[in-house]
C-alpha positions in Angstrom: 11.8 45.7 -81.4 12.2 43.1 -83.9 13.3 39.8 -83.5 13.6 36.3 -84.6 13.2 32.6 -83.4 16.1 29.9 -83.9 17.1 27.5 -82.2 19.2 27.3 -79.0 21.3 24.3 -78.0 21.3 23.6 -74.0 22.4 21.1 -72.3 20.4 18.7 -70.0 21.0 18.5 -66.6 21.2 14.9 -65.3 23.3 15.5 -61.9 26.7 14.3 -64.1 29.5 16.7 -65.3 28.7 17.3 -68.9 32.0 16.4 -70.8 33.5 17.2 -74.3 36.8 15.2 -75.8 39.4 17.1 -77.9 40.4 13.5 -79.1 38.9 10.3 -80.1 37.8 8.9 -76.5 37.3 5.3 -75.7 34.3 3.7 -77.0 33.7 2.3 -74.1 33.1 5.4 -72.1 29.8 6.7 -71.5 29.7 10.2 -72.7 27.1 12.5 -71.8 27.5 15.6 -74.1 26.7 19.1 -74.5 23.9 20.8 -76.5 21.5 17.7 -77.0 18.6 20.0 -75.3 17.2 22.3 -78.3 14.7 25.1 -77.8 13.5 27.6 -79.9 13.7 31.2 -78.2 13.5 34.6 -79.3 16.7 36.5 -80.0 15.8 40.2 -80.4 17.6 42.8 -82.5 19.9 44.6 -80.4 20.3 47.5 -82.6 18.1 49.8 -81.2 19.2 49.8 -77.8 22.6 49.2 -78.4 23.4 52.2 -76.0 22.1 50.9 -73.2 23.9 47.7 -73.1 26.9 47.2 -70.6 29.6 44.6 -69.6 28.9 44.9 -65.9 25.2 44.3 -66.0 23.8 42.4 -69.3 27.7 41.0 -69.6 28.3 42.3 -72.8 28.7 45.7 -75.1 29.0 46.6 -78.7 31.7 49.0 -79.4 33.5 50.8 -82.7 36.9 49.0 -83.4 38.3 50.6 -86.4 41.9 49.1 -87.6 44.0 49.2 -90.4 45.3 45.5 -89.5 43.7 42.8 -92.2 46.8 39.4 -91.9 44.5 37.3 -90.2 45.9 34.4 -92.1 49.1 35.5 -90.3 49.4 34.1 -86.8 52.6 35.6 -86.0 51.3 38.9 -87.2 48.3 38.4 -85.2 50.2 38.0 -81.9 52.5 40.9 -82.1 50.5 43.5 -84.4 47.2 42.7 -83.6 47.4 41.6 -79.8 48.3 45.1 -78.6 45.1 47.1 -80.5 43.0 44.7 -78.5 44.6 45.0 -75.2 44.0 49.2 -75.4 40.6 48.4 -76.4 39.2 46.3 -73.7 41.8 48.6 -70.9 39.7 51.7 -72.7 36.1 50.2 -72.3 36.8 48.2 -68.6 38.9 50.4 -67.0 41.5 48.0 -66.2 45.0 49.1 -65.1 46.5 46.3 -67.4 44.9 43.7 -70.0 46.7 40.9 -71.0 45.6 39.1 -74.3 46.5 35.4 -74.2 44.9 33.5 -77.2 42.6 34.2 -80.4 40.9 31.6 -82.6 39.2 32.2 -85.7 36.0 31.3 -86.3 34.4 30.0 -89.3 31.7 27.4 -90.8 33.8 24.2 -90.7 32.8 20.6 -90.4 32.7 19.0 -87.1 35.3 16.2 -87.8 38.4 17.2 -85.2 40.6 16.6 -88.0 39.5 19.4 -90.2 40.5 21.5 -87.0 43.7 23.5 -86.1 44.3 25.2 -82.9 43.3 28.7 -84.3 40.8 28.0 -86.6 37.8 26.1 -85.7 34.0 26.2 -86.5 31.2 28.8 -84.9 30.1 27.0 -81.5 26.5 26.4 -81.8 25.7 25.7 -77.9 24.9 27.6 -75.2 28.2 28.4 -72.9 30.5 30.7 -71.1 34.2 30.2 -70.9 35.2 30.2 -67.8 34.1 28.7 -64.1 35.0 30.1 -60.6 37.7 27.4 -60.6 38.9 27.6 -64.0 39.3 31.7 -64.5 42.0 31.8 -61.5 43.9 29.1 -62.9 44.1 30.6 -66.3 46.0 33.1 -64.3 48.1 31.0 -62.6 48.7 28.8 -66.0 49.8 32.1 -67.8 51.2 34.0 -65.2 52.3 31.6 -62.1 55.1 34.1 -61.0 52.6 37.1 -60.3 49.5 35.2 -60.0 49.4 35.3 -56.1 49.5 38.7 -56.1 47.1 39.3 -58.9 44.1 37.3 -57.6 44.0 39.4 -54.4 42.6 41.9 -56.5 39.5 42.0 -59.1 40.2 39.7 -62.2 37.7 39.8 -65.3 38.0 37.9 -68.6 36.8 40.0 -71.5 36.4 38.1 -75.1 36.6 40.6 -78.1 34.5 39.3 -80.9 34.7 40.9 -84.5 34.1 40.0 -88.5 37.4 39.9 -90.0 36.4 41.3 -93.8 32.7 41.5 -94.5 29.8 42.2 -92.5 28.2 39.1 -91.0 25.3 37.7 -93.3 25.3 34.1 -91.6 25.6 32.4 -88.2 25.6 35.7 -86.1 26.4 35.6 -82.2 23.7 35.6 -79.5 24.2 36.7 -75.9 22.0 35.7 -73.1 21.6 39.1 -71.0 23.3 38.1 -67.7 20.3 39.7 -65.4 18.2 37.0 -67.2 20.3 34.1 -66.0 20.4 32.3 -62.4 23.4 30.8 -61.5 21.7 27.3 -61.3 21.0 27.9 -65.2 25.2 27.4 -65.5 26.2 23.5 -65.5 30.0 22.3 -65.6 31.3 21.0 -68.5 34.4 19.3 -68.4 37.0 20.0 -71.9 39.0 16.8 -72.1 42.6 17.0 -73.2 45.2 14.0 -73.2 47.1 15.9 -70.9 44.8 17.6 -68.6 40.9 18.5 -67.8 39.2 22.2 -68.4 35.8 23.1 -67.4 33.6 26.0 -68.4 30.2 26.3 -68.1 27.0 25.3 -70.5 23.9 26.8 -70.1 20.4 24.9 -69.0 17.2 26.1 -70.7 15.1 28.4 -68.8 12.3 30.2 -69.8 13.1 33.5 -68.8 16.7 33.9 -70.5 16.8 37.0 -72.8 19.0 36.8 -75.9 19.9 39.5 -77.8 22.1 40.2 -81.8 23.4 42.3 -83.5 22.6 41.3 -87.1 25.2 42.5 -90.2 27.6 43.4 -87.8 30.7 45.3 -89.7 34.4 44.8 -89.3 34.9 47.8 -87.7 32.8 46.7 -84.7 33.5 44.5 -81.6 31.8 42.7 -79.3 33.4 42.8 -75.3 32.0 39.7 -73.8 32.8 39.2 -70.2 33.2 35.4 -69.3 34.4 35.6 -65.9 34.5 38.1 -62.6 36.1 37.6 -59.6 33.8 40.0 -58.2 30.7 38.8 -56.2 28.8 42.4 -55.5 25.7 41.5 -58.3 27.7 42.5 -61.4 27.5 40.1 -64.2 30.4 37.3 -63.8 29.3 35.0 -66.7 27.5 35.8 -69.8 26.2 32.8 -72.2 26.6 33.2 -75.7 26.2 31.4 -78.9 26.3 31.2 -82.5 23.0 30.3 -84.3 21.5 29.6 -88.0 19.6 33.1 -88.5 16.2 32.4 -90.2 16.8 35.6 -91.7 20.3 34.6 -93.5 19.8 35.2 -97.3 20.7 32.0 -99.8 23.6 33.6 -101.3 25.0 34.8 -98.0 28.8 35.3 -97.5 30.4 32.7 -95.1 31.3 34.2 -91.9 34.5 34.4 -90.8 35.6 35.8 -87.3 38.2 36.2 -84.8 37.8 35.6 -81.0 40.3 37.0 -78.9 40.6 36.3 -75.1 41.8 38.5 -72.5 42.8 38.5 -68.5 42.2 42.4 -67.2 43.5 43.1 -64.2 42.2 46.0 -61.8 
């Protein structure tokens, strides 16, 4: 099986909550940023084993996703026309009885300057992370479905991201996934997301040599990754799956800029 070696941005476990601000913080604050522990890791080409990966074991799988939708510059059209396709895709491949798509992000190479970003257009995340924690997953259900949350949370709830290219084959900044079976609970570190009006939380990862990383080079727009970012079940299946964009050393000099969409969903069983 072929592989590449590339830098992975892990985070330092120093006993303090890691933080990330979505506004300019007070200069007097002592920040504890993520992604400062960089390690070169082996990232395996997942294509030869594509059929064996599952969201309940490794935390990810790749599926065909043919769609006639191409209005990715129209936020309202994405929500009204593309969200139902994504909900059906997740329901079909997860077995959930109900799926709610609740937001999306267009990812491309952008400056880190927050002023250059929008609510739905952000740079590719070069940070080993998983999007939810045992606290923030259920809280998201309560925030979005307050009238139903108590009943829904009595049964299994899982969050899935759907990641796919927009128009072209991915030639730069592909997405790498860390096999959930290779990560221990202690490898996940709490990161606080600081907004002016609230504080959220996700997981970032500390380095461990046993981590197994995979990617699907040259993904096409008619393919999509199903990524599990939270599962309420504690029966041994994957609950959180670390992932990150990375600088692929095989990227051609004239590579097309990666443009992708990441849609976040809640699945109820």
